[in-house]
C-alpha positions as CSV (number, residue, x, y, z in Angstrom):
1,Y,0.0,0.0,0.0
2,Q,2.8,2.4,0.9
3,R,4.5,1.9,-2.5
4,S,1.2,2.5,-4.3
5,L,1.3,6.1,-2.8
6,S,4.8,6.7,-4.2
7,N,6.1,7.7,-7.6
8,D,8.9,5.1,-7.8
9,G,7.7,3.6,-11.1
10,S,6.8,0.3,-9.4
11,Y,3.8,-1.8,-10.4
12,Q,2.1,-0.7,-7.2
13,S,2.6,3.0,-7.9
14,Q,1.3,2.6,-11.5
15,H,-1.9,0.8,-10.2
16,P,-2.7,2.4,-6.9
17,E,-6.4,1.4,-7.1
18,L,-5.4,-2.3,-6.7
19,F,-3.8,-1.6,-3.3
20,A,-6.2,0.9,-1.8
21,P,-7.8,0.0,1.6
22,N,-11.1,-1.9,1.4
23,K,-14.3,-0.2,2.6
24,V,-16.9,-2.3,4.4
25,V,-20.5,-1.3,5.2
26,F,-22.2,-2.7,8.4
27,L,-25.8,-2.1,9.4
28,D,-26.7,-3.1,12.9
29,G,-23.6,-5.2,13.0
30,V,-24.4,-7.1,9.8
31,K,-22.1,-6.8,6.8
32,Q,-23.9,-5.3,3.9
33,S,-21.3,-4.8,1.2
34,S,-17.7,-3.8,0.6
35,L,-15.7,-1.9,-2.0
36,N,-13.8,-5.1,-3.0
37,G,-17.1,-7.0,-3.4
38,D,-19.2,-4.1,-4.8
39,A,-19.1,-5.2,-8.5
40,G,-19.4,-8.9,-7.7
41,Y,-22.4,-8.4,-5.4
42,H,-24.4,-5.6,-7.2
43,E,-23.8,-6.7,-10.8
44,S,-24.8,-10.3,-10.0
45,L,-27.9,-9.0,-8.2
46,V,-29.1,-6.6,-10.9
47,H,-28.1,-7.8,-14.4
48,P,-29.4,-11.4,-14.5
49,G,-32.9,-10.2,-13.6
50,M,-32.7,-7.1,-15.9
51,F,-31.7,-9.2,-18.9
52,M,-34.6,-11.6,-18.3
53,H,-36.8,-8.8,-19.6
54,D,-36.6,-7.8,-23.3
55,D,-37.3,-4.1,-22.7
56,P,-37.3,-3.1,-19.0
57,K,-38.6,0.5,-18.8
58,R,-39.9,0.8,-15.2
59,V,-37.8,-0.7,-12.4
60,A,-38.3,-0.7,-8.6
61,I,-35.6,-1.2,-6.0
62,I,-36.6,-2.3,-2.4
63,G,-33.8,-1.1,-0.2
64,G,-30.4,-0.5,-1.8
65,G,-29.4,2.4,0.5
66,E,-25.8,2.5,-0.7
67,G,-26.9,3.5,-4.2
68,A,-25.0,0.8,-6.0
69,T,-28.1,-1.2,-7.0
70,L,-29.5,2.0,-8.5
71,R,-26.2,2.6,-10.3
72,E,-26.3,-0.8,-12.0
73,V,-30.0,-0.3,-13.1
74,L,-29.2,3.1,-14.6
75,K,-26.6,1.5,-16.9
76,H,-29.5,0.0,-18.9
77,D,-30.5,2.5,-21.6
78,T,-34.1,1.0,-21.8
79,V,-34.8,2.3,-18.3
80,E,-37.1,5.3,-18.2
81,K,-37.8,5.4,-14.5
82,C,-36.3,3.6,-11.5
83,T,-38.1,4.0,-8.2
84,M,-36.0,3.2,-5.2
85,V,-37.9,2.8,-1.9
86,E,-35.5,2.9,1.0
87,I,-36.7,3.4,4.6
88,D,-33.3,4.7,5.8
89,E,-32.5,8.1,4.4
90,L,-29.5,8.4,6.7
91,M,-28.0,5.3,5.0
92,V,-28.3,7.0,1.6
93,T,-26.8,10.4,2.7
94,T,-24.0,8.7,4.7
95,S,-23.2,6.5,1.7
96,R,-23.0,9.6,-0.5
97,K,-20.5,11.2,1.9
98,Y,-18.3,8.2,2.8
99,L,-19.0,5.6,0.1
100,K,-18.9,7.7,-3.0
101,E,-17.9,4.7,-5.2
102,W,-21.2,2.9,-4.6
103,S,-23.4,5.7,-6.0
104,D,-21.0,7.3,-8.5
105,C,-22.7,7.6,-11.9
106,S,-20.3,10.2,-13.3
107,D,-18.8,7.9,-15.9
108,I,-22.2,6.8,-17.3
109,V,-23.0,8.8,-20.4
110,G,-26.2,10.7,-19.8
111,S,-26.3,10.3,-16.0
112,E,-25.1,12.5,-13.1
113,E,-22.2,12.5,-10.6
114,W,-24.5,11.1,-7.9
115,C,-26.8,8.4,-9.1
116,V,-29.7,9.7,-7.1
117,D,-29.6,12.9,-9.2
118,D,-30.1,11.0,-12.4
119,P,-33.4,12.3,-13.9
120,R,-34.6,8.7,-14.2
121,A,-34.1,8.0,-10.5
122,D,-37.1,8.5,-8.1
123,V,-35.9,7.9,-4.6
124,R,-38.6,7.5,-1.9
125,Y,-37.5,7.5,1.8
126,E,-40.4,5.3,2.9
127,D,-41.3,1.9,4.3
128,A,-41.3,-0.3,1.2
129,V,-43.9,-2.7,2.7
130,A,-46.4,0.1,3.2
131,W,-45.5,1.7,-0.1
132,F,-46.4,-1.4,-2.2
133,I,-49.5,-2.3,-0.1
134,D,-50.9,1.2,-0.4
135,R,-50.5,1.2,-4.2
136,F,-50.9,-2.4,-5.3
137,G,-52.5,-4.2,-2.3
138,E,-55.9,-5.8,-2.3
139,G,-58.7,-3.3,-1.9
140,V,-57.0,-0.3,-3.5
141,D,-60.0,1.4,-5.1
142,E,-59.6,2.9,-8.6
143,K,-61.7,5.9,-7.6
144,E,-59.9,6.6,-4.3
145,K,-56.3,6.6,-5.5
146,K,-54.4,9.1,-3.3
147,F,-51.0,9.1,-5.0
148,D,-49.7,10.3,-8.3
149,E,-51.1,8.3,-11.2
150,D,-47.6,7.2,-12.2
151,D,-47.2,5.4,-8.8
152,Y,-49.8,2.9,-9.9
153,K,-48.1,1.9,-13.2
154,P,-46.7,-1.6,-13.2
155,F,-43.0,-2.4,-13.0
156,D,-41.1,-4.6,-15.4
157,V,-38.4,-5.5,-12.9
158,I,-38.3,-5.4,-9.1
159,I,-35.0,-5.8,-7.2
160,M,-35.1,-6.6,-3.5
161,D,-31.8,-5.5,-2.0
162,A,-33.0,-5.5,1.5
163,L,-32.0,-7.3,4.7
164,D,-30.7,-10.9,4.6
165,P,-33.5,-13.4,5.3
166,Q,-31.3,-14.9,8.0
167,V,-31.3,-11.7,10.0
168,N,-33.5,-12.1,13.1
169,I,-35.2,-8.7,13.4
170,P,-38.9,-7.8,13.0
171,F,-38.6,-5.9,9.7
172,A,-36.9,-8.9,8.0
173,E,-39.7,-11.1,9.2
174,V,-42.2,-8.7,7.5
175,L,-40.3,-8.6,4.2
176,Y,-40.0,-12.4,3.9
177,K,-43.0,-13.7,5.7
178,Q,-45.9,-11.3,5.1
179,P,-48.0,-12.6,2.1
180,T,-49.9,-9.3,1.9
181,F,-46.7,-7.4,1.0
182,L,-45.4,-10.1,-1.4
183,Q,-48.8,-10.3,-3.1
184,A,-48.7,-6.5,-3.6
185,V,-45.2,-6.8,-5.1
186,Y,-46.4,-9.6,-7.4
187,D,-49.4,-7.5,-8.5
188,S,-47.2,-4.5,-9.2
189,L,-45.3,-6.4,-11.9
190,S,-46.2,-6.2,-15.6
191,E,-47.3,-9.3,-17.5
192,Q,-43.7,-10.1,-18.4
193,G,-42.5,-8.9,-15.0
194,V,-39.4,-10.2,-13.2
195,I,-38.4,-10.0,-9.5
196,V,-34.8,-10.7,-8.3
197,M,-33.6,-10.7,-4.7
198,Q,-30.6,-11.7,-2.6
199,L,-31.3,-14.6,-0.2
200,G,-28.2,-14.6,2.0
201,D,-25.4,-17.2,2.3
202,A,-25.6,-20.3,0.2
203,P,-26.3,-23.7,1.7
204,Y,-23.6,-26.3,2.4
205,I,-24.1,-29.8,1.1
206,S,-24.4,-30.9,4.7
207,D,-27.2,-28.5,5.6
208,P,-30.8,-29.6,6.4
209,H,-33.6,-28.3,4.2
210,D,-34.3,-24.6,4.4
211,T,-37.5,-25.1,6.3
212,I,-35.4,-26.2,9.3
213,G,-33.2,-23.7,11.1
214,R,-32.0,-20.2,10.3
215,H,-32.9,-20.4,6.6
216,E,-36.6,-20.7,7.3
217,N,-37.4,-17.3,5.8
218,R,-35.8,-18.3,2.5
219,A,-38.0,-21.3,2.3
220,I,-41.1,-19.3,3.2
221,I,-40.5,-16.5,0.6
222,T,-39.8,-19.1,-2.1
223,S,-43.1,-20.9,-1.2
224,H,-45.0,-17.6,-1.3
225,L,-43.6,-16.7,-4.7
226,L,-44.7,-20.1,-6.1
227,R,-48.1,-19.8,-4.6
228,M,-48.6,-16.4,-6.1
229,G,-48.1,-17.7,-9.6
230,F,-44.5,-17.1,-10.8
231,Q,-44.0,-19.5,-13.6
232,S,-40.2,-19.9,-13.6
233,V,-38.0,-19.5,-10.5
234,H,-34.2,-19.9,-10.4
235,V,-31.6,-19.7,-7.7
236,Y,-27.9,-18.9,-8.4
237,E,-24.8,-18.3,-6.4
238,E,-21.9,-15.8,-6.5
239,K,-18.6,-16.3,-4.6
240,H,-17.1,-12.9,-5.4
241,S,-19.3,-10.6,-3.4
242,D,-16.7,-10.4,-0.6
243,F,-18.8,-12.1,2.0
244,D,-17.5,-15.0,4.1
245,E,-19.6,-17.4,2.1
246,S,-21.0,-17.7,-1.5
247,W,-24.1,-15.6,-1.8
248,T,-27.5,-16.8,-3.0
249,Y,-29.8,-14.9,-5.3
250,L,-33.3,-15.8,-6.7
251,V,-35.0,-14.6,-9.9
252,A,-38.7,-15.3,-10.6
253,M,-40.6,-14.6,-13.8
254,K,-44.4,-14.1,-14.2
255,D,-44.3,-15.5,-17.8
256,Y,-42.9,-18.9,-18.5
257,T,-41.5,-17.9,-21.9
258,S,-39.1,-15.5,-20.2
259,R,-37.3,-18.6,-19.1
260,S,-35.8,-18.8,-22.6
261,L,-33.9,-15.6,-21.8
262,W,-32.5,-17.2,-18.7
263,Y,-31.0,-19.9,-20.8
264,S,-29.5,-17.5,-23.4
265,N,-26.0,-18.6,-24.4
266,A,-22.9,-16.5,-23.6
267,A,-22.8,-14.9,-27.1
268,E,-26.5,-13.9,-26.9
269,I,-25.9,-12.2,-23.5
270,E,-22.8,-10.4,-24.8
271,V,-24.9,-9.1,-27.7
272,A,-27.6,-7.9,-25.3
273,I,-25.0,-6.2,-23.2
274,H,-23.5,-4.4,-26.2
275,K,-27.0,-3.3,-27.4
276,R,-28.4,-2.1,-24.1
277,I,-25.7,-1.1,-21.6
278,K,-24.8,2.6,-21.8
279,H,-21.4,3.8,-22.8
280,T,-18.9,5.5,-20.4
281,H,-17.1,8.8,-20.7
282,S,-13.8,7.0,-19.9
283,G,-14.2,4.4,-22.6
284,K,-13.9,1.7,-20.0
285,S,-16.3,-1.2,-19.8
286,P,-19.4,-0.1,-17.8
287,L,-19.6,-3.6,-16.3
288,R,-16.6,-4.7,-14.2
289,F,-17.9,-8.2,-13.4
290,F,-21.0,-9.4,-15.2
291,D,-20.7,-10.8,-18.8
292,G,-22.1,-13.7,-20.9
293,A,-19.7,-16.3,-19.5
294,T,-20.6,-15.3,-15.9
295,M,-24.3,-15.6,-16.7
296,M,-23.7,-19.1,-18.0
297,T,-22.5,-20.1,-14.5
298,Y,-25.7,-18.9,-13.0
299,Q,-28.0,-21.1,-15.2
300,T,-27.2,-24.4,-13.3
301,P,-27.8,-24.5,-9.6
302,H,-24.9,-25.6,-7.4
303,K,-24.9,-29.2,-6.3
304,A,-25.5,-28.3,-2.7
305,Q,-28.7,-26.4,-3.7
306,E,-30.1,-29.6,-5.3
307,V,-29.1,-31.8,-2.3
308,V,-30.6,-29.5,0.3
309,Y,-33.7,-29.1,-1.9
310,C,-34.2,-32.9,-2.0
311,R,-34.0,-33.1,1.8
312,N,-37.5,-31.6,2.1
313,K,-40.2,-33.8,3.6
314,P,-42.0,-35.2,1.7
315,M,-39.2,-35.6,-0.8
316,P,-39.9,-33.6,-4.0
317,A,-40.8,-35.6,-7.1
318,G,-37.7,-36.1,-9.2
319,C,-35.2,-36.6,-6.4
320,D,-35.0,-40.3,-7.0
321,E,-31.9,-41.8,-8.6
322,A,-33.5,-42.2,-12.0
323,T,-34.2,-38.5,-12.4
324,H,-30.8,-37.4,-11.2
325,G,-29.1,-39.2,-14.0
326,F,-29.0,-42.6,-15.8
327,S,-30.0,-45.0,-13.0
328,K,-27.6,-47.9,-12.4
329,S,-30.6,-49.9,-11.2
330,R,-32.1,-49.8,-14.7
331,P,-30.5,-52.0,-17.3
332,N,-29.7,-50.4,-20.7
333,V,-30.6,-52.0,-24.0
334,P,-28.0,-50.7,-26.5
335,I,-28.9,-49.3,-29.9
336,S,-27.4,-52.5,-31.5
337,S,-30.3,-54.4,-30.1
338,F,-32.8,-52.6,-32.5
339,E,-33.3,-52.6,-36.2
340,V,-35.2,-50.5,-38.7
341,K,-37.9,-52.2,-40.8
342,T,-41.2,-51.3,-42.4
343,S,-43.6,-50.2,-39.7
344,Q,-46.6,-52.3,-38.8
345,V,-48.6,-49.3,-37.6
346,G,-50.3,-48.8,-41.0
347,D,-49.9,-48.9,-44.7
348,H,-48.4,-45.4,-44.9
349,A,-46.4,-45.3,-41.6
350,G,-43.1,-45.8,-43.4
351,R,-40.1,-47.0,-41.3
352,G,-40.3,-48.3,-37.8
353,V,-37.9,-49.5,-35.1
354,F,-38.1,-53.1,-33.8
355,A,-36.5,-54.9,-30.8
356,K,-34.1,-57.7,-31.7
357,V,-34.0,-58.9,-28.1
358,D,-36.4,-59.1,-25.1
359,I,-36.5,-55.8,-23.2
360,P,-37.6,-55.8,-19.5
361,K,-40.0,-53.2,-18.2
362,G,-38.1,-50.1,-17.0
363,A,-35.0,-50.6,-19.0
364,H,-33.3,-47.7,-20.7
365,I,-33.5,-47.8,-24.5
366,G,-30.3,-46.7,-26.2
367,A,-29.1,-44.6,-23.2
368,E,-25.5,-44.7,-24.5
369,Q,-26.4,-42.7,-27.5
370,S,-29.2,-40.5,-26.1
371,A,-26.8,-37.6,-25.2
372,N,-25.9,-37.1,-28.9
373,S,-29.3,-35.8,-29.9
374,I,-29.5,-32.7,-32.2
375,N,-30.8,-29.8,-30.2
376,V,-32.2,-26.7,-31.9
377,A,-32.4,-23.9,-29.4
378,P,-35.5,-21.7,-29.2
379,T,-33.7,-18.7,-30.8
380,T,-32.2,-20.9,-33.6
381,Y,-35.6,-22.5,-34.3
382,D,-37.2,-19.1,-34.4
383,I,-34.6,-17.8,-36.9
384,I,-35.1,-20.9,-39.1
385,Q,-38.9,-20.4,-39.2
386,T,-38.6,-16.6,-39.8
387,L,-36.2,-17.1,-42.7
388,A,-38.3,-19.9,-44.2
389,E,-41.4,-17.7,-43.9
390,E,-39.8,-14.8,-45.7
391,H,-37.8,-16.8,-48.3
392,D,-39.2,-19.7,-50.3
393,L,-36.0,-21.7,-50.4
394,A,-35.9,-25.4,-50.9
395,D,-33.0,-25.9,-48.5
396,L,-34.7,-24.1,-45.6
397,D,-38.0,-26.0,-46.3
398,A,-36.0,-29.2,-46.1
399,V,-34.6,-28.3,-42.7
400,L,-38.1,-27.6,-41.4
401,E,-39.6,-30.7,-42.9
402,Y,-36.8,-32.7,-41.2
403,L,-37.3,-31.1,-37.8
404,W,-41.1,-31.5,-38.0
405,G,-41.0,-35.0,-39.2
406,Y,-38.3,-36.5,-37.0
407,G,-38.0,-34.1,-34.1
408,F,-40.1,-33.3,-31.1
409,D,-40.9,-30.0,-29.4
410,S,-39.7,-29.2,-25.9
411,N,-40.4,-26.2,-23.7
412,L,-37.9,-27.0,-21.0
413,Y,-36.0,-23.9,-22.0
414,G,-39.1,-21.6,-22.1
415,E,-39.9,-21.1,-25.8
416,T,-40.2,-24.1,-28.2
417,S,-37.0,-25.9,-29.0
418,V,-36.7,-29.0,-31.2
419,V,-34.8,-32.2,-30.4
420,V,-34.0,-34.9,-33.0
421,D,-32.7,-38.2,-32.0
422,S,-29.4,-38.9,-33.8
423,T,-29.8,-42.7,-33.8
424,I,-32.2,-45.1,-35.5
425,L,-34.6,-44.3,-32.7
426,T,-35.6,-41.2,-34.7
427,F,-37.7,-43.7,-36.7
428,V,-39.9,-44.7,-33.7
429,N,-43.5,-44.4,-34.7
430,H,-46.6,-43.3,-32.7
431,G,-48.6,-46.0,-31.0
432,C,-52.3,-45.5,-31.7
433,N,-55.0,-46.0,-29.1
434,G,-52.6,-46.1,-26.2
435,T,-50.5,-49.0,-27.7
436,Y,-47.2,-47.1,-27.1
437,N,-44.7,-49.1,-25.1
438,A,-41.8,-46.7,-24.5
439,A,-41.6,-43.1,-23.3
440,T,-39.5,-40.5,-21.6
441,V,-42.6,-39.3,-19.7
442,T,-45.7,-41.3,-18.8
443,S,-49.0,-39.8,-19.8
444,T,-52.5,-41.2,-20.0
445,V,-53.7,-38.9,-22.9
446,T,-54.0,-40.5,-26.3
447,E,-55.1,-39.1,-29.7
448,M,-58.5,-40.7,-29.3
449,T,-59.2,-39.7,-25.7
450,A,-57.8,-36.1,-25.8
451,G,-60.1,-33.2,-26.6
452,A,-58.7,-31.2,-29.4
453,E,-60.0,-28.0,-27.8
454,E,-59.0,-29.0,-24.2
455,F,-55.4,-28.0,-23.9
456,N,-54.2,-28.5,-20.4
457,E,-51.4,-26.0,-19.9
458,E,-50.3,-27.5,-16.6
459,F,-49.4,-30.7,-18.4
460,F,-46.9,-28.9,-20.7
461,I,-45.4,-26.3,-18.4
462,N,-42.8,-27.7,-16.1
463,D,-42.6,-27.2,-12.4
464,P,-41.5,-23.6,-12.0
465,Y,-39.1,-24.5,-9.2
466,D,-37.4,-27.9,-9.5
467,L,-33.7,-27.8,-8.7
468,V,-33.2,-31.4,-9.9
469,V,-34.6,-30.6,-13.4
470,A,-32.6,-27.3,-13.4
471,R,-29.4,-29.1,-12.7
472,H,-30.1,-31.9,-15.3
473,L,-31.8,-30.0,-18.1
474,P,-29.8,-31.7,-21.0
475,H,-30.4,-35.1,-19.4
476,N,-34.1,-34.4,-19.0
477,Q,-34.4,-33.3,-22.6
478,N,-32.2,-36.1,-24.1
479,S,-32.5,-38.9,-21.7
480,G,-34.1,-41.3,-24.1
481,D,-37.0,-43.7,-23.5
482,V,-37.6,-46.4,-21.0
483,A,-39.7,-49.5,-21.6
484,L,-43.2,-49.1,-20.1
485,R,-43.8,-52.8,-20.1
486,D,-41.9,-56.0,-21.1
487,I,-41.3,-55.8,-24.8
488,K,-40.7,-59.0,-26.7
489,A,-38.1,-59.5,-29.5
490,G,-39.7,-58.6,-32.8
491,E,-42.1,-56.0,-31.3
492,E,-42.2,-52.5,-32.7
493,I,-41.1,-49.7,-30.4
494,L,-43.9,-47.1,-30.2
495,N,-44.1,-43.7,-28.5
496,N,-47.0,-41.4,-27.7
497,Y,-46.4,-38.4,-29.9
498,L,-48.8,-36.2,-27.9
499,D,-46.0,-36.2,-25.3
500,F,-44.0,-34.1,-27.7
501,T,-46.5,-31.3,-28.1
502,S,-45.3,-28.4,-26.0
503,S,-47.7,-25.5,-26.7
504,E,-51.4,-24.7,-27.1
505,K,-50.6,-23.3,-30.5
506,H,-49.9,-26.9,-31.8
507,W,-52.2,-29.0,-29.6
508,K,-55.3,-29.1,-31.7
509,A,-53.5,-29.7,-35.0
510,D,-51.4,-32.5,-33.4
511,V,-54.4,-34.2,-31.9
512,L,-56.4,-34.1,-35.1
513,D,-53.4,-35.1,-37.3
514,L,-52.6,-38.2,-35.1
515,R,-56.3,-39.1,-34.9
516,N,-56.6,-39.0,-38.7
517,Q,-53.5,-41.1,-39.1
518,C,-54.7,-43.7,-36.6
519,L,-58.1,-43.8,-38.4
520,G,-56.3,-44.3,-41.8
521,K,-57.5,-40.9,-43.0
522,G,-54.1,-39.2,-43.1
523,V,-50.3,-39.8,-43.2
524,G,-47.3,-38.4,-41.3
525,S,-45.3,-35.4,-42.4
526,I,-42.4,-37.5,-43.6
527,T,-44.6,-39.6,-45.8
528,D,-46.1,-36.4,-47.2
529,Y,-42.7,-34.9,-47.9
530,E,-41.4,-38.1,-49.6
531,S,-44.6,-38.2,-51.7
532,G,-43.9,-34.7,-52.9
533,K,-46.4,-32.9,-50.6
534,P,-44.3,-30.8,-48.3
535,R,-46.1,-29.2,-45.4
536,T,-44.1,-26.0,-45.5
537,E,-46.2,-24.7,-48.4
538,A,-49.4,-24.9,-46.3
539,W,-47.5,-23.6,-43.2
540,R,-46.2,-20.5,-45.1
541,K,-49.7,-19.8,-46.5
542,D,-51.2,-20.1,-43.0
543,E,-48.5,-17.8,-41.5
544,G,-49.1,-15.2,-44.2
545,E,-52.9,-15.2,-43.5
546,K,-52.3,-14.7,-39.8
547,Q,-50.2,-11.6,-40.6
548,D,-52.9,-10.2,-42.9
């Protein structure tokens, strides 16, 4: 440190900022943040949630007295207004005087020296619980609104940078346990709204479930968020916040399709950063910590999160060995035990897959090859469809016909993605009238019993908070089939294709298409394509009529 203050030409003197004393903020004896952990904590709190919304214009911060959370929000050029509700005005003014780095917006183009002075910032020194209940709570009468009209407009993103849920004081109990407040927060969000919050130190793999002990508030608020209707909830950890332990954060989305943004790849996040984050006067990167690669580390919960989640009583569905990975208790029948022949489903069913050996109930089918499936991500699939819709090109049409004919839809990543088996199992046919004998999931709906107009969304939307699925998404999407009953050598392997429908948009068409095929009144898309009747022509016409 002493050399950093000199002019002796040393590395220390040329980079004095690397050797400056740390600053640490305590509130009632509890560490809140530090200069060394400022970027690690505040950027990992703010930006994952902000980038889960395509166009966040209105943002609210609960707490955030140091001003650093506000600073990070104001870096997004989409933001038109950020309302910060902080009960402790002294914390804000003290931070301005002694912790200038936390609320310094002077380098952000278009902002001010002190972030609170930014014209987009609206700082309220009020009790956040009362503030939200008074404006968005149950019973707020449209005719008796007593605040500015702007106060009642919904928020796109809400960031809770308040007390740790482990802190044993009355206000923390209200924040994390009072459903009236949390319901008002939920109701204050727009339809695509996102909430993100810090939830204290991360669990150890040896910890009991959160419902037991000092993490009870974390379990309670998670339960409240699910009960209120958030459709996709994720937890992530960050070690570089300069706390003694890794820190836990939670982000929850009102709309399930926002989940696809959570699973954006590193390049997509970098593009979003480049497009949205404001420039700096200095030319330095406005983000010191968060980037696309960092976001990728947040997408999969830590192993300890999964283990502690599975210690709940009763044990959550999916915590069994088979869901965690390929179960050693299940035998695997390799791909070499199957062959492709003419299907026995019908005259126009084309190819089918047949067992060459007896297969016991519950056995994996071709598990050794299932991880090699072709996965077309939601953004990629959307690009292919957009280009095919705009340009009548044979090569693009062929790609779509291949995906529609041999692939299956999945919504595990939010929007529709397509998975195509890369082995001969791609030729497995649909089992009419419930005759299917192999599946990844077990359903009771068939093309004959399903109502074409009775789409059950709950069947197709995954559990919004399942840490086992979240840690094993590729496995869940590519795990292959298991035998639903004993299958004899020579039998054809059959699936239930309705299991592969992932959206209401396709439900009716898929039910009627399969029903017609099973009644001998229609054929599959591959048979159509090989007969010179590609379905892309009708699809392109239909899409054009929708736009008109």
